[in-house]
C-alpha positions as CSV (number, residue, x, y, z in Angstrom):
1,M,149.8,124.1,188.6
2,N,147.2,126.2,190.6
3,N,149.1,129.3,189.1
4,F,148.9,128.0,185.6
5,Q,145.2,127.2,185.6
6,F,144.4,130.8,187.0
7,V,146.3,132.5,184.3
8,F,144.6,129.9,181.4
9,S,141.1,130.4,182.4
10,V,142.2,134.4,182.5
11,L,142.7,134.1,179.6
12,V,140.4,132.2,178.0
13,A,137.9,134.2,179.2
14,F,139.5,137.0,177.8
15,L,140.0,135.8,174.4
16,I,135.7,134.5,174.8
17,G,135.3,138.2,175.1
18,V,136.8,140.0,172.9
19,V,135.1,137.3,170.0
20,S,131.5,137.8,172.0
21,T,132.6,141.5,171.4
22,L,133.1,141.5,167.6
23,V,130.7,139.2,166.5
24,V,127.6,141.5,168.7
25,G,129.4,144.6,167.2
26,Y,129.4,143.5,163.4
27,Y,126.1,142.7,163.6
28,F,125.2,145.9,165.4
29,L,126.8,147.7,162.7
30,K,126.2,146.2,159.7
31,S,121.9,146.8,160.7
32,K,123.0,150.5,161.7
33,L,124.5,150.8,158.0
34,T,121.7,148.9,156.4
35,E,119.3,151.6,158.3
36,A,121.5,154.3,156.9
37,K,121.2,153.3,153.2
38,K,117.8,153.0,153.5
39,Q,117.5,157.0,154.8
40,V,119.6,158.4,152.0
41,E,117.6,160.1,149.2
42,S,117.6,158.6,146.0
43,V,118.6,160.8,143.0
44,D,114.9,162.5,141.1
45,K,114.7,164.2,138.6
46,E,115.0,167.9,139.1
47,Q,118.7,167.3,140.8
48,I,119.7,165.4,137.7
49,K,118.1,168.0,135.2
50,N,120.3,171.1,137.3
51,M,123.4,168.8,137.1
52,L,123.3,168.2,133.6
53,S,122.4,172.2,133.3
54,A,125.8,172.4,135.0
55,M,127.3,171.3,132.6
56,G,126.5,173.0,130.1
57,K,124.3,170.3,128.5
58,K,120.3,170.5,127.5
59,P,118.6,167.7,129.4
60,S,116.0,165.8,127.4
61,E,113.5,163.7,129.3
62,E,115.0,160.6,127.5
63,Q,118.3,161.3,129.4
64,V,116.7,162.1,132.5
65,A,114.9,159.3,132.4
66,R,117.7,156.9,131.4
67,I,119.6,158.3,134.0
68,V,116.7,157.9,136.7
69,A,116.5,154.3,136.0
70,A,120.0,153.3,136.0
71,T,120.4,154.8,139.4
72,E,117.4,152.4,140.9
73,N,119.3,149.6,139.3
74,M,122.8,150.2,141.0
75,K,120.6,150.4,144.1
76,T,118.8,146.9,143.8
77,K,121.7,145.1,142.6
78,S,123.8,143.5,145.3
79,P,127.8,143.3,144.7
80,K,127.7,139.6,145.0
81,E,124.9,140.1,141.5
82,K,127.5,143.1,140.1
83,K,130.5,140.2,140.2
84,K,128.3,137.4,138.7
85,K,128.0,139.7,135.7
86,S,130.6,141.2,134.7
87,S,132.6,137.9,135.3
88,K,129.9,136.6,132.4
89,S,130.4,139.7,130.6
90,K,134.2,139.2,130.1
91,K,135.2,137.3,126.9
92,K,138.5,135.6,126.4
93,I,140.9,136.8,123.7
94,K,143.1,134.6,121.8
C-alpha cells in the first residue's frame, strides 16, 4: 500500500508540473507574439505604389489611400469582430 501511495504522489506531482509548465508557456508565448506583432512595420504609401507599379498599374493617390486604410482597418479588428461581421452579412437564401 505504501508503494501505491508513492507512485500516486509522483504521478500527481508530474501532472501538476506538466500543467503548470503549459500554462506558463502559453502566456509567455502569447506575450512574445503580441510584442512581435507590434514591432512589425505597417505598409506605407511608397511600398504600395511600388507594388502596384510592379503589377503594371499606374497607382492614383485615391487607390493608395484606400489600400492603406484597408490594411490599417484589418490590423485594428480582432478575429472575433471579423466573425461577427461575416455572420451578420450572410443572407439566407430560400
